[in-house]
N, C-alpha and C positions, 0 to 999 in steps of 0.2 A: 381721164388719167388722174391718179391721186395727186392732190396738191398739198396734202397734209399727212401726218403719220397715220398709218392704218393699223388698227389692232387686229392682229391675226388670231383667229380662234385656235384652240388646241384640241388634240386628240389624246385620249388616255392610252397609256401603254400598260402591259401586263405586270410591270414592276412598280405600279403606283406612281408613275411619272407622267406628266403632261407634256406632250411634244407639239410645237407649232404645226399647223396644218399646211404650211407652205414655207419653204426655206430658200436660201441662196446657194446654188451650186458653184464650185470654184474650179472645176476641171478645166485645164488649159490656162488658167490664170498664172502669171508669174508672181513672185513674191511682191514686187512693186505694184503690180496691178491689183492684187488682193488687198494690200495695205491701203491703196487709194480708194478702192470700191466699197469696202465694208463700212466705212463711216457714212458714205452716201446712202447705202442700203439701210443702215441703222436709223438714220433720220427719217426714212420712209416707213419704218415699222418692222423691217426684217430682224428677226432674233435668232433663227436657226441658220447656222453657217455650216456647210458640209465640205469637208476636205478629206485628204487621205495622204498617207506617207508617199504613195506612188505619185501623187500630184506634184510633189517637191515644192509646195508653197505653204507649208504649215507655219514657217516663220512669218511670212507675209500676212497670213490669216491672223495670227496672234497680234501682230503689230496693228493691223486694221481694227481689231477689237479694242485694243488699248486706245487708239486714236479716236474711236467713236465716243469716248467718255460716257458710255452706257455701262452701268455696273455689271461686273462679270456674272452675277447671279441672274441677271435678266436674259443673258444669252443661253442658247441651247447649242453647244459646240459638239460637232460630230466629226470624228476622224476614223480612218480604217487602217487595219493592219495589213502590211504588204506581204507578198508571197515569200520573200526571203526570210521573214520572221515567223514562219509557221513552226509549230512545236511549242511545248509548254515554256521552257526556259527562254527561248528566243522571243516568244510573244511577250513575256514579261519585260525583257529588255527593250523590245520595240515600243511598248507602251510608254516606258520611262523616257525614251528618246523623243516620242511624239509630244509628251507633256513639256519637255524641255524646249523643243522648237516652238511650241505654241505659247510658252510662258504662262501656263496655268497649272493648278495643282489638282485638278480633277476634270473628268470629261462627263458630259451629259449622256452621250451615246458613243460606244466603241464597237466597231464591227470588224469581222473578218471580211476582207475585200473580195476574195475569190476562194472557192472551196479547194481548187487544185487537187482533185481526187487522184490524179496520177502520182502525187507525192504521198497521199494517205496520211496526212498529219493534221487534218482539220479538226478531228475530235480532240486531240491533245491541245490544240490551239484553243478550242472552245473551253476546255477545262481551265485554261489560264484566264480567259475572260470571266468565267464564272467566279473564280477566286478574286479577281479584281473588283467585281461587283460586291462580293461578300466583305471585302476589306474596305468598302466605301470609297474606292478610288474612281469608280464609274457609277453613274446613276442608273444606266440601262445598258444592256448589251444586245447586239444583234448580228446579223449576217448580211452579206451582199452577194447577189448572183448565185444563191443556193437553190437547187431544185428541191421539190418536195422530198425526194429520197435522201438528199443530204441533210435536210432539216430533221427528218424522222430518225436518222442515225444518231445525230448528236443528242436528240432528246432521249432516245432509247438508252444511250450510254452515260448520260449525265443527269437525266430527269429535269433538265432546265430548258424551257422553251424560249427561243429568241423573242425579244420584244418587237423587232423590226426585221424585215427582209427587203433590202433595196435591190430592185431588179430593173432591167430594161423594160420600159412599159410606156406605151402611148397608143393613140387610136389605130395605128398600123400594126402594133404588136401588143395585143391585149392580155396575153398570158393567162387564159381562163383557168387552167389547171393549177398554176401557182397561186392565183388569187383565191380560188376555192379552198385550197389546202390551207392557206394562211388564215382564212376566215374560220375554218374548223379549229385551228390551233390558237386562235386569238392573237395572231401576229399582224401588226400594221405593215402595210406595203408602201414603201417609198418608190418613186419612179425616177430613175436617172434618164437624162436626156428626154424629158417629157415633150419637148418640141421637136425631137429628132435631131440628128447631127446637123449642125449648122442652121438649125431652124427650118429645115427643108419642108416640114409639115405645114408651115404657114403659107405656102404657095398653093396648097390643095384647093381647087375651085370650091368644093363643098364647104370648107372651113371659111373661105373668104365670103361666100354668100351668106352663111349664118352670121358672121361678124357684121356684115353690112346691115342685116335685118335687125340686129340688136344695137347698132351704133357703137360697136366695140371693135377691138383689134383681133386679128386671127389668134394671136398668142393668148389673149384673155379667154377666148372661146375654148381653146385646147386645155388651158390650165383649169378652167371651170369644169370641163368634162372630167378631168382627174378627180377634182374635189367631190363632184356629185356621185362619183363611183367609189367614194371612200378611200381614195388614194392620196398620197402626200407627195406632190411634185416639188422638185428642187431645181427650178430653171436657173441657168447661168446667164448673166449679162454684166457687163462692166459699164454700160451706158445709163446715165441717170434717168433719161426719159423712159427707157425700156424697163428699168428697175421699178419705176413708179407705176407703169402700166401693168406689169406682171403681178404686182401685189394687190392691185385694185380690182379684185374679182369676187369679193364676198357679197356684193349686192347684185350680182348677175345671176339670172336663172335661165338655164336652157330648157327648151320645151321637149316633150316626148318626141316630137317630129325631128327636132335637132339631133337627138340621140340616135334616132333611127337612121338618119342620113350619115352621121359620123360613123356608125357601125359598119357601113359599107366599105370603109377604109381598112378594116381588119384583114390581116394576111397579105397586105401589099408591101411588107418589108420583112426581110429574113432576120430572125432573132439570133443574137450571139449564142453559141452553144457553151454553157459554163462547164460542161463535162470535159471539154477538150481545150478550153482557153487556159493558157499558162502565162501568168503575169507576175513579175517580180517588182 
C-alpha cells in the first residue's frame, strides 16, 4: 500500500489536454463525505475527481478540493450534465449551475451523462459543449454511456469527436465493440464502477488467486487490468486505506497468464443498456 504521494501518469486527449490515468469516483458520496474524502485522496496523489449533477454532491466535491490546499490548476475536475438539462440552452444553464456548485470557473472535462435517445436532444446538447470548449470554459468535452452509433451521430452533425467516453466497463463487461470504436476515433475510454457494484468483482476466486500470487489486493489487480488495457478507471472509496491501495498500482505488472485467466470472467454480468436507460 502506498505510504506516500503517488504520481499518477497521464494519458493524452484529442484536445491536447493530459488526463490522469486513474481518478476518484464519487458516485453515492454525500456532500459531507466528498468534502472529507477528497483531501485524503489528494494527499495520496489523486488529482482527477469525477462527479456529476445527478450525484448531488458537486458542492461537497468543490469543498473537498478547497480543503485539500492543492492548487486548482493541479486538479482535473470532471462533471456530467444531467438528463433534465438536455438541449442547447438548458445545457448552457446546467453548466453554469455546476460551476457555481463546485465553486470553480472552468472544468477540465465536461460530459453528457447519458444519451437519452428517446428524447433526441443529445446532438443539440453536444453543440452546447462544443461551444463551451470554444469559449475556453472547458478544457475537454466528452460523453458517458454513448454507444458507437450515438458517437458517430454527434460527430457527423458537429464534426467534433469526444475526448472521452465513460462507460460501464470491467473484466465481466469488457465492451469490445465500444472500445474498438473508441480506438478508431481516438477517444479515451473511462471505466465507471471498475470494481463492479459494491466491489463484488473482488470476491471472484480468479482475482483473489492472482492477487495472492503478486502479493497485492484484488482491487489492485482489477485496476491494473484496466490500465494495461489502456482504460482509465475511476474507483470510488471513502476509506483512506483503500484509497491508498487503489492508487498504488503503477509498479504492478500482470502476466499474460493473468490476463488469460481474467478474460474468462467476460460476459458474466449484464451490461446496462444506454439506449433504454432514462436518467434525470
